[in-house]
N, C-alpha and C positions, 0 to 999 in steps of 0.2 A: 526755955527748955520745953515747956508745954507746947508752944506753937511749932517748934521744930518736930516734936513727936507727932503732932497732928498732921503736919505737912507730909512727913515721911509715911505715915500710915495711909493717908489719902492717896499719895503717889503710888504706894504698893497696891492699893485697891484698884486704882486706874490701870496699872500695868497688868494686873490679873484680868481685868475686864477687857483689855485690848488684845489679849492672847487669842490669836485666831487658830482654832483647831489644834490646840496644844496637846498636852498629855491627858486633858480632861474632856469628857463628853459634855455637851451643853448642860445637862442636868447637874453634873458634878461641879462644873464651873459656877452655875447659879448658886448651888448650895454653899460653895466656898466663899462666894461674894457675900452671901447673906451672913455667914458665920463671921467674916471679917468685919462687916458693918455692925453686927451685934457686939463684937468684942470692943470696937471703938466706942460704941455708945456706953457699954458697961464700964469702960475705963474713964468715961467722962471726956473723951477727946472730941466727940461730936454731940450736937444737940439732937433732940428727937426730930426736928425738922430736917436736919442734915441726914439723919438715919433714913427717914422716909424717902428722901431724894435718892440715896444710894440704893434702896430697895427697888424704887421705880427704875433706876438705871440698870440694875441687875436684871430686872424683868425684860427691859429692852434688849440687853445683850443676849439673853436667852432666846427671845423671839427671833432676833436676827440670825443667831447661830442655828436655830431649828429650821429656818427657811433656806439656808444655804445647802446646796447639794453635798452629800457625803462623798469623800474621795475614796 
């Protein structure tokens, strides 16, 4: 059960990270990704190393989204 919850949470995080110009601006998306990573760590679903990787990934998503021209 724990592994399924972890996989589902990480999959949801990845889907949120891959949303291109959805309803959220890049800063909001970054904030939501960090909140989700924090929640997973608080629930014990991910380790601190996994949390750090998600934070780095969120930063990369933010940077890429900021560099793309606005429509």
